[in-house]
C-alpha positions, 0 to 999 in steps of 0.5 A: 499499499505504501509504494502504491501511495508513492505511484500516484495521483493524479490529481491531476489535480489536478489541477495538474499540467507535466515532460513529453516535449520534442524529445523522442518518447520511448515505445513498447512493442504494441507501438505505445507512446507517451507523445501527443505528436498526432494531437491536433490532426482533425481537432476542428472537425464538425461531428455533428453528422456523426452518431458518435457518443462519449461518456464522462465519469467525474470524481466530484462535480464542478464544486471541485476545482479538479473535476471542474477543469475536466468538465470545462474542457469536455464542454469545450471540446463538445463545442468545438467538435459541434456535438450535441447534449444527446451525444456527451453524457455525464456522470458526476460525484463517481466514487473510486470504487465499484460505482465506477464500473457501473457508471461506465457499464451505464454509459455503455448501455446508453450507447457510448462509443468511448468512456473517459474517467478522471480520477487515478482510483477509477483505473481497476474499475475501467479496466474491468469495464474495458475487459467486459465491453472490448467494442468501446473505447475506455480512456482514463486520466492520471492512470499507469497501467495501460502501457502493460495491460494489453488491451487495445480498447484501454488507454491512460493519459496525462500531461507534463504539468510538472513544467507548468508547476515549474513555471508557477514556482518561478512566479512564487520565487520572484514573489519571495524576492520582492518581499526580501527586498521590501524587508518583510523577512530575510533570505534565510526566512524565505519558507514556503508551504505546500498543501498536498492531498497524498504522498503519491508520485504525482504530488511529490513530482508536483511539489518538487517541480514547483519548489525547483522553479521557486529555488531557480530565482530564490536560492535560499527557499525552502518549503514544508508539505502538509498532506490532507489525505483527501482530494477535495476537503475544503475545511482540512485544506484550509486547516493545513494552510493556516497551520503552514502560515503559523509556522512561518511559511511566507507563500502557499501553494497546493495540489488539493481541489477546493478553495480551502488553502486560497481562501486562508491565504486571502484571509491571512494576506499571504501570497497563494499559488493555486492549481486547476484555475485562477483564483484571482476573483475570489482572492484579489489581494493574494492570488499569484497564478495558477497552473493546470492541464488543459484537457480539451486537446486530448478530448478532441484527440480521443473523440476524433480518433474514435469517430474515424476508426483510428487507434488511440495512444495507449499512453498519451502525454501532452505538453506545453507545446501541444497546449496541454499545459497552461498558466492562468493570467498573472494577477498583475497587482500582486506579482512581483515585477518582471515576473511575466519576463522570467516566466517567458524565458524559462517557457521558451527554454523548456520548450526548447529542451534547453532546460529540464525541470528535474536537472540533477545539478539543481538539487540534492538528496541527502546532500548528494547529487543523484546519478541513478534512480530506478523508478516504479514505471511498469506497475506490478503487485510488488510496486518494483522499481524497474526503470533507470530514470536518470540520464543526460544529467536529468530525471526523465519524468513522464517519458516512459509513462505519462503519469508521474513516477518522481517519488523522491524527497529532495533536500530543501523540502520538509515532507511526511515520509510514509511508514 
């Protein structure tokens, strides 16, 4: 169980966004790829005359920032492809249990040709449905098993959200520098807080990339993480944020799905970086920026593949270049001067492959630079590390599988370790 926790998320997030750039991605013998290279082919096609039906399964509803991000993307894809409401069916508030299988089966009974589910814990039930209904395509966000399961109608998808979180970290680091220069605290007191849902690899990858982005511009920064053990619990998220503020954290970010942490920050006057959507309207005095995975490109790709009778990648990963990883607009009244320029410079380097988020020269573990790390990519029952993830001087996140597998606690981050 503890290693399962280290594997993931997904949250994304999720609010989620993260490295499928222009490098050649690994493929298995069946042509599985973590690359989104054929993403936009026919993305603007009018499918109004098609009889295709698409089903979506969401863990929560629009009250969750994570699920709202998926719901908005599904509606955007529906509009782009000119699909009617009768062709797009939603199931909301579906738990990570047998209810997911039942919802998938109901969508099949209602004529859906492809069914998508948005939460990590939905995976085994989606696989169960894919096995039972081989004529229907099943797609799942943040999962880990499609590239090894051997089912031609089961697929995982994610994005290089860690790149978006790195850029959001730069926004945070620039703000810390501004406050240091204003004399609000010393460089040695530049500590951030992070509200995480679970100690899964997706969450660890996300907060580490956020921290490394901040550290790239504010070298003295440290960070403390508190887990809520829930993807969506406004009271717990607010409580965790308040505790971090009381412990001296000067800025808060999150990988959890409610407004708990942002509203705590607004009340306390502490800068905040959110996930899955801008909080500037609700928190005008403290919101800096938000990162998110934009799922619309994948939904259009997925639906077009089914409409054309083409194969869907078993393990698909979007990127900054494909428009799958985004930052919200900067809250100009709150961010530090020069932030937009710093973000643009880093973004260009990420897209060009000149900058790697998990460059091993930029962090240490127990005082040592990592030269090798076996990651658990091909998840089995024992969660056995199976893939060398470090080469060419950096950890190759989301290249051997779309879902994150970076689960290392690096120096400078104080996070609970699962026993």
